[in-house]
C-alpha positions as CSV (number, residue, x, y, z in Angstrom):
1,M,12.7,-23.7,22.9
2,M,9.9,-24.6,20.8
3,E,10.5,-25.6,17.3
4,N,7.1,-25.8,16.1
5,N,6.5,-22.1,16.1
6,K,7.2,-20.8,12.5
7,L,6.0,-17.8,10.5
8,L,3.6,-19.0,7.8
9,R,3.4,-15.9,5.6
10,M,3.1,-12.1,5.6
11,D,-0.7,-11.5,5.7
12,N,-1.0,-7.9,4.8
13,V,0.4,-4.3,5.0
14,G,-2.2,-1.8,6.4
15,I,-2.3,1.8,5.1
16,V,-4.6,4.5,6.7
17,V,-6.1,6.7,4.2
18,E,-8.7,9.7,4.0
19,S,-10.6,8.5,0.9
20,L,-11.3,5.1,0.5
21,E,-12.7,5.3,-3.0
22,D,-9.3,7.2,-4.1
23,A,-7.2,4.7,-2.7
24,I,-9.4,1.6,-3.8
25,A,-9.0,3.3,-7.5
26,F,-5.5,3.9,-7.2
27,F,-4.4,0.5,-6.4
28,E,-6.8,-1.1,-9.1
29,E,-4.9,1.0,-11.7
30,I,-1.9,-0.7,-10.3
31,G,-3.2,-4.1,-11.1
32,L,-4.7,-5.0,-7.4
33,K,-8.2,-6.2,-7.2
34,L,-10.9,-5.3,-4.4
35,E,-11.0,-8.6,-2.4
36,G,-13.8,-7.2,0.2
37,R,-15.1,-4.2,2.1
38,T,-16.7,-3.9,5.7
39,T,-16.8,-1.7,8.6
40,V,-15.3,-2.9,11.9
41,E,-16.7,-1.3,15.1
42,G,-17.0,-1.8,18.8
43,E,-14.9,-2.2,21.8
44,W,-13.3,-5.5,20.9
45,A,-11.7,-4.0,17.8
46,G,-10.3,-1.0,20.2
47,R,-8.6,-3.6,22.4
48,V,-6.4,-4.7,19.5
49,T,-5.6,-1.1,18.4
50,G,-5.6,0.6,21.8
51,L,-7.8,3.3,20.6
52,G,-11.0,2.3,22.8
53,S,-14.2,2.3,20.8
54,Q,-13.8,2.7,17.2
55,C,-15.3,2.7,13.7
56,V,-13.2,2.1,10.8
57,E,-14.1,1.3,7.2
58,I,-11.7,-1.3,5.6
59,A,-11.0,-2.3,2.1
60,M,-8.9,-5.4,1.4
61,M,-6.8,-5.4,-1.9
62,V,-5.2,-8.3,-3.1
63,T,-2.2,-8.9,-5.8
64,P,-3.0,-10.8,-8.9
65,D,-0.9,-13.8,-7.6
66,G,-3.1,-13.9,-4.4
67,H,-0.2,-13.8,-2.0
68,S,-0.2,-10.2,-0.9
69,R,-2.7,-7.8,0.5
70,L,-3.2,-4.4,1.5
71,E,-5.6,-3.3,3.9
72,L,-6.7,0.2,3.4
73,S,-8.5,1.7,6.5
74,R,-10.5,4.9,6.8
75,F,-11.0,5.9,10.5
76,I,-14.5,7.3,11.1
77,T,-13.9,7.3,14.9
78,P,-11.6,8.2,16.6
79,P,-10.4,11.0,14.1
80,T,-6.8,10.6,12.9
81,I,-4.3,12.6,14.9
82,A,-1.2,12.3,12.7
83,D,-0.2,12.3,9.1
84,H,3.0,10.8,7.8
85,R,2.2,10.4,4.1
86,T,4.4,13.0,2.8
87,A,7.5,12.1,4.9
88,P,10.8,12.0,3.0
89,V,12.0,8.9,1.8
90,N,14.7,9.0,4.5
91,A,12.2,9.2,7.4
92,L,12.2,6.6,10.1
93,G,9.5,3.9,10.3
94,Y,7.3,2.2,7.9
95,L,7.4,4.0,4.4
96,R,6.6,2.5,1.3
97,V,5.4,-0.7,-0.5
98,M,7.2,-2.0,-3.6
99,F,5.3,-3.6,-6.6
100,A,7.0,-5.9,-9.1
101,V,5.3,-4.7,-12.3
102,E,5.5,-5.2,-16.1
103,N,5.6,-2.3,-18.5
104,I,6.9,0.2,-15.9
105,D,6.8,3.2,-18.3
106,E,3.2,2.5,-19.3
107,L,2.2,1.9,-15.7
108,V,3.8,5.2,-14.6
109,A,2.2,7.0,-17.4
110,R,-1.5,6.0,-16.4
111,L,-0.6,6.8,-12.6
112,T,0.6,10.1,-13.6
113,K,-2.7,10.9,-15.4
114,R,-4.3,10.1,-12.0
115,G,-2.1,12.5,-10.3
116,A,0.6,10.4,-9.4
117,Q,4.3,12.1,-9.2
118,L,7.7,10.7,-9.9
119,V,9.7,11.3,-6.6
120,G,13.1,11.1,-8.2
121,E,14.0,9.5,-11.6
122,M,13.3,6.1,-13.2
123,V,16.4,4.3,-12.9
124,Q,18.3,1.2,-14.1
125,Y,19.9,-1.2,-11.6
126,G,22.2,-3.1,-13.8
127,D,20.9,-5.6,-16.2
128,S,18.4,-6.5,-13.3
129,Y,15.6,-3.8,-12.8
130,R,14.1,-0.5,-13.8
131,L,12.7,1.0,-10.8
132,C,11.1,4.4,-9.4
133,Y,9.3,5.6,-6.5
134,I,6.1,7.4,-7.1
135,R,3.8,9.5,-4.8
136,G,0.5,8.3,-5.3
137,T,-3.0,9.2,-4.2
138,E,-2.9,11.0,-0.8
139,G,0.8,11.4,-1.2
140,L,1.4,7.7,-0.6
141,L,5.0,6.4,-1.4
142,I,4.9,3.6,-3.8
143,G,7.9,1.8,-5.3
144,L,7.7,0.1,-8.7
145,A,10.2,-2.2,-10.1
146,E,10.2,-4.0,-13.7
147,Q,12.6,-7.1,-13.7
148,L,14.7,-7.0,-17.1
149,G,15.6,-10.0,-19.2
150,N,14.5,-13.4,-17.9
151,K,11.3,-13.1,-16.2
């Protein structure tokens, strides 16, 4: 067994959206920055996804520490064929992204003004965290957690 094959990092999480503009604005409100935008098309891209010829508009968002990224994709062709955005929290499969934040109450208030909704309640886990789930733009499930005490 080869020992030199090691995981380097998690590069990004992909989220397919209807409106790239709305999704960019929403994640900018959380604190991510737009790193770049491009359109990916052609047969080579379809070989990766298994979708054949495709045209996808992509926006890469990066966290302030530069270590984590979200790849937001809007499929122009082929059209989307399934929608999992409003699946309940106990649905199988990839479901949500959790962000560590400061001043969670202020952030939730700002996101609520943009149409986000609290899924359950804001809860405190011992002396460690305050956390909640929200439904953001297009019903995307997002976790927010504020570390308490020693930061």
